[in-house]
N, C-alpha and C positions, 0 to 999 in steps of 0.2 A: 256452434252448439255440439255438445258431446253426445255421441250415439249411446243409448242405453239398451244394450242387448238383452237385459233381463226382462224387457217388455215384449220381446219377440216370441212368436209361436209358430205353429205349423202354417197358418194362413197369412203370416206376415211376409212382407218383402224383406229379403235378406241382402238385397243388392246394396253395395257400399260397405257391407260388414267385412272386415278383415279378420279371419279366424285362423289361429294356429292350432295344429293337432300334434301333440307330443306322443310319439310311439306309434308304430304301424303294426301292432298285433291285430287280433281279430276285432277288438272294439275300436281301435284307432282307425283301421281301414273303414269300418262302418261309419264312423264319425266324419272322416274326410269325404267319403262318397256322398253322404247325406247332405252335409253343409254345401258342397259344390252343387248338388242337385237343387238346393233351395235358392241358389244364386249368390252365395257368399264367395268372396275371394279367399281361397284356402292355401295355406302353406303347411306341409306335413314334414315332420322332422324325426329322424331316427338315426342313432349312431351305429346301428348294426349294418351288416352287409353280407347277405347270403342269397342263395338262389331264390328262396321263397320271398324274401323281402324285395329283391329286385323285380320279381314278377308282379308283386303288388304295386310297386312304384310305377312300373310301365303302364298298368291299367289306370292308375290315378292320373298319370301324366296325359294319357289319351283323353281323359275327361276334362283336363284343364287345370289340375291341381299342380301347384309348385312343390315338387317333392325334393327333399334334401336328405340323402341317406349316406351312411359311411362314417368312419371315425371323424369326430370334430364337427359333425353337422349341428349339434346342439350347443356349440361353444358360444355362439353369438345370438342375441335375442333378435328376432325378425322385427322390422320396423312397422309401425302403424297398426299394431294388433289391437282389436277390440274385444276379443274373446280367446281364451286358451282352453282347449279341451285336452285333458291329460289321459294318458294310459293309466290304468289302475295300479300298474307296477311302479310308477314313478312316485317316490316318497316326497313328502312335503318339503324336505330339505334339498331336493334337486335344484341346482342353481337357477335353471330357467323358470321353474315354478316360483321360487323365492323372488326372482326379479319381477315376474308377473304380479305377484302380490304387492311388491313394493311400488309398482307403477299404478296400482289400483285397478288392474285388469281382472275381470271375473275369471275364475278357474273352475271349470266343471269337469266332471267325469262323463263318460258316454251315457251312463244311466241317468244322470241329471239332465243331459241334453234330450234323451228319449222322453223323460217325463214332461219336459216343456214342449215337446213336439207331438203330444198325443192327439190333439185335435178334438173336435166335437164328437160326442157319443163314443168316447174311447172306452175300451174294455177295462174293468177294474183289475188292479194288481193284488195278488196274494203273495206276500214277500216273506222270505226265509233267510235267516242268518244263524250263526253259531260257529263254534270252533270246529265241530265235526258233525257229519250227517246231513249237510245242506243239500248235496246233490241227490242223495237217496230220497230225502223228504220231498223235494220239488218234483222228482220223477214219480214218486208215489202219488203226490197231489195231482199231477197231470193225468195219471192213469184213472184216478177217482173221478176227476172232472169229465174226462172222456166217457167214462161209464155212465155218467148222467146224461150223455148225449150232447155235451158242450164242445164247441170248437176251441180247445185249450192247447197251450204250448208251454213247456218248461224252457225258460230263457235266462239270460244273465250269465253268472259265473259258471253255469252248467255247460256252456258252449255257444249257443245261439245268442248273438248280441241282442239286448233288449231293443236297441234302435232298429234293428232289422225287422223285428216283429211289429214294432209300432208303425213303421213306414210301409208295412205290407199293404198292397192295394185292397186285399180282401181281409177285413178286420176280424180279429179273433173275438170270442165271447168273453174270455178271461185269460189272464197270463199268470203262470206260476213262476215267480221271479226269485232266483237264487242271488243273494248279494254277499260279497265278501266284505271284510272290514275295510279293504282298500277302496272298494266302490262306494261304500257308505261314507267314508271320509270326505269324498268329493261330491256328496249329494246334500242339497239344502232344502228342497221343496217337495220331496216325495210325500204322498198322502195315500197309503195303501188302504184297501178295503179291510184287510186283516193282515197281521204281521206276526212273526214268531222269532224268538231267539231260542235255539234248541239247547244250548249249553255254553259254558264259558270256561276256558282254560288258557294259560299262557301260550301264545303263538304269535309269530310275526312281531315280536317285541323289538327286534332290530329296526323294523320299518317304522313302527309307531313311536318308538322312543321310550316305551314303558307300558306296564300293564294297565295303569289308569287310563292312558290315552287309547289303548286298544279297546278297553271296556266302553269308554265313552263313544267311540265310533260304532261299535256294535249296537249300542243303545239308540243310536239315531233312527234305527228301523221303526221304532215305536212312535216317533214323533208324527203327529197329525193323522194317526190311524183312525179309521172311521167307525168300524164295527166291532172288531175284536183284537185285543193284544194277547197272543198266546204265549204262555211261559211254562217253564219246566219246574214242576213242584219239587223235584229232587235237586234242583240247582237254584238256591234262594237268590242268588245275584240277579237272575233273570226276572224274578218277581219284583225286586227292588227297581230294576230298570223300568218296569211298567208303572210302578208307583210314582216314579220321577218324571214320566213322560208327559208332554203336553199334547193331549189327544183331542179329537173331535168330541163334542158333548154327546153323551149317550154311548160312547165306546165302552165295551166291557172287558174285564180281565178274565181270561179263560186259562185254567191250568190243565196240563196233561201229566199223568202220573202212572207209574207202573203198579201202584197200589189201588185200593178201592177209592173211587172218586167221591169227593164231597160235592155238594151243589155248586155249580159253576165250573165243573171240571169234566174231562174225559179220562177214563182210566180202565182198570181191569177188575172184573168180578169173576173169580176163578179164571177161565180161559176166554171169557167174553169181553169184547170191547164195549164199554158202557158209556153212554152219553148222558151226563147230568148237567149239561150246559145249554143245549139248544132245543129243549123241549119245555112245554108249558108247565108240566108237573115236576120240574127238576128238584124241588125241595124234598119230595117223598118218593120219586120213582126215577127210572132210567130207561133210555132206549138202547136196544142192542144194535150195534153197527157191524157186527161180524165177530170173528174169533181170532185168537193168535194163530191158529192153524191156517187161516186164510192169507196170511201175509207172505207174499212172494211164492205162492203155491206153484205157479207155473214154472218158476226157476228151479225150485227145490225138487219138483217132480222129475226134472231132467238131469239133476246132478247126482253125484255119488252120495250125497247126504240123504236122499230118499224123500218122497213126498210127505212123509209123516215126521220128518225131523223138525225140531223147534228152532225158530230164528233166535239169534242172540238178543239179550235185553236191549241193547242200544238200537237195534233194528226195530224192535217193537215200539220203543219210544219215538222213533222217527215216524212210524205209522200212526201213532196217536196224535202227533203234531199235525201230520198231513190231514188226518180225519177232522181235527178241530178247525183247521183253515177252510177245508171244504164245506163243513157244516156252517161256518160263518158266511159262506157264499150262498147257502140255501140248498146244498146238495142233500138228496134223500139218503136214508140209512142203507138201502139196498145198493146204491152206487158206491158207497164206501166199501162195502163188502166185495162187490164185483171188481172194483178198481184195485183193491189190495190183492185179490186172487190173481189178477192178470198181470200184476207188476213183475217186471224182470229187471234186476239190478244191473248196473254198469259192469263192464269187465273190470277186473283188478280190485273188486270190492268183495272180500271174503269169497273168492271164486275157487272152487275145487279144481285142482290141476290133475291129480292122479292119486290112486292108492296103490302102493307097491309094498309087497311083503308085510301087509298089515299096518303100514305107516301112511297117514293121510298127508298130502302136500297141498297147501292152501296159499293162494296169492291174494294178499291184501295190500298191494303196493300203494294203493290210494291212501293208506294210513300214513300221512306225511307229517304228523306231529305226535308228541308224546301222549296227548289225550286220546287220539284215535287209536294208537297202538295199544294203549291200556284197555280200551273198550274191546278191541279185537282179541287180545290175550284172554280176557275174561270169558270168552265163548268156548274155551277149550280147557280140558283138565290137565293134560301133560304135553308140554310144548318144547320143541326145539325152535327157538326164536331167531329169525334172521333180521338184523337191524343195522341202522347206521346210514350215513349220508351227510346232508347239511342240516344242522340242528336249528338254525334260525334264532339263536339266542335262548333256546329252551334248556331246561334241566330235566334229569331223568330219575331223580331220587324217589319221588312219589310213585312213579310208574313201577320201578323195581320193587319197592316195598309192597305194593299191591299185588304184583305178579310173581314174586319169587317162589312161592310154594307150588306154582304151576310149571316152573322151568326145569326141563330135563337138561338143557344146555343152551348156549347162545353162540351164534356165529355173527361176527361184526365186520362191516364193510364201511368204506367211505371216509371222507375227510374228518368228520367229527366223531368217529367211532370211540375215541379215547374218553369222551364225555360219558358214554354209556358204560364203557369198561370200568371207569372210576366209580360210577354209581353201583355197579354190580359188586365191585370189590368192597365197597362200604356196607352194602345192605344184603348181599347174597354171596358171600365169599365161597360157599361150598358148591356153587353152580359152575360147571365147566364152561369156560369161555375160550373161543378160538377166533383170532383175528385173521382176516383174509386180505392181503395187500398184494394186488397184481399190477400195481403201477397204472399205466394208461389202458390196460386191456380189460375187457369185460370180466368181472370176477365170478360170474354165476356158476360156471362149470365147477370151479373149485369150491364155491359155497355149497353147492348141492352135494358134492363129494364129502365134505366135512360134516354137513348136517346129517347125511345118511349114516355116518360112522357114530354119531351121537344118539340117533333115534332108536327106539325099541318098539316092538309090536304094540299097537294101540296108541302110539304117540302121534302128534300132528307137527309137521314142520311148517311153520307159519312165517311167511314173508310179510311182516308188518313193521316197516323200517323206522317209524317214528320220526322220520327226517325227509327233507326234500331230496331230489334225485340228481340235480343238475351237475354235481361234481363228477359223476361217472356215466350218467345216462341223459338222453335228450329230455325225458320227462318221466313221470311215474309209470306211464303206460309202457314205455320202452323197457323200464326196469322189470315190470311184471312179465312182459313178453319174454325177456331174456331168462328169467327164472323158470318160466314154463318150458321153454325150449331145453334148458339144461336138465330139468326133471324128466322130460320125455326122452332126451338123449340117454340119460342114465338107465331108464327103463328098457330102452332098445338094446342096450349093451349087456343087460343082465338076463 
């Protein structure tokens, strides 16, 4: 008799289940640890081999997991596997995943595993995806939920594995779940209380194999949504996703807009955040949830921008989406206002580094694709743009066309810098462009030196690379840290 793992849950016996876990990143470690705890026979596989990976391997081996790491560890498929739990970074074309599919073995991501292990009286999930703004939105949402007095946590692609939160012995009231297109690809049964797609632009095309496949995976977040599908009025593709979704009966489509909201939307009336979606009299009236000035007030009060500086439009859009999700959960208007006021963004997200001789230096290293870089550039009038890295199959023509009137100059780094240089040559030939190639060494000291020579008083030097970082840095945070160190080093020398 064949074992059907799709019938197993938190209270089931997992003894006799042979589970393979592909990849030992944050989510892979959580999956291997959890499955072993449930009683499954677990084999964990990763071709990497570094100190952090070996430390994880040692911990799992102590628990009884069969760990295989190092080059060649994923070359042969383990025998007797009933379930394969994959790292979100493994593409569907990975040979081991293709073989699992060919053998009829279920392939889940860590998020799918977490959903199936929620147990009775599980907290609802409020889920967020989109090309850009996911982390900011779920963190805003967490802040709003906590302002309501709820025990809430931002989880998923934001850092804390969903599985870790689900298996926590002290359950949460509600989870704010950030989901990447990778995670959604490997999810089949999620049914969020409310879900949102913030925006859509080409990204990770190399992983998905095309824009249509990327879009389809993003749209999965709306499937089986129970209360509200939140879409971006300014991005019609997100509304079409909602129209095509198979949702729970009674689920509503809720728009968010930077304009005046129609009935069934949350938007702006002058500077006020207005709710015409979750009030009884929404046809003829609105509830005020706060103001633009409330967004990230704590962070802005402590930065060089000043407490009364205005957040950029894409940050306001993120706040509106977070407010819509929170209201779908029943949060009161005052909690939306208080949560937005106390929200502090992550490092490397439009973070002021310094102001030197009238030039503002800003770190937005988290802008790892062209859509994010474009949104970042639109927040400043005159910019020396620092860009480049790994383009992930993206193009930059639309970005350059949209931003060219703002560009004082451009400093390019990284493996795919020529793609950006070519777009600039086609669409902004008069903008000065400097390429910094330091080989294997950190380029930021030279980048800052060149950027300073291009900048004039009143300009902003903006690190918004539009690319991933792994060609030159460990991750986007290391890239931003290096930029900040170089800026402070220059200030100390002047």
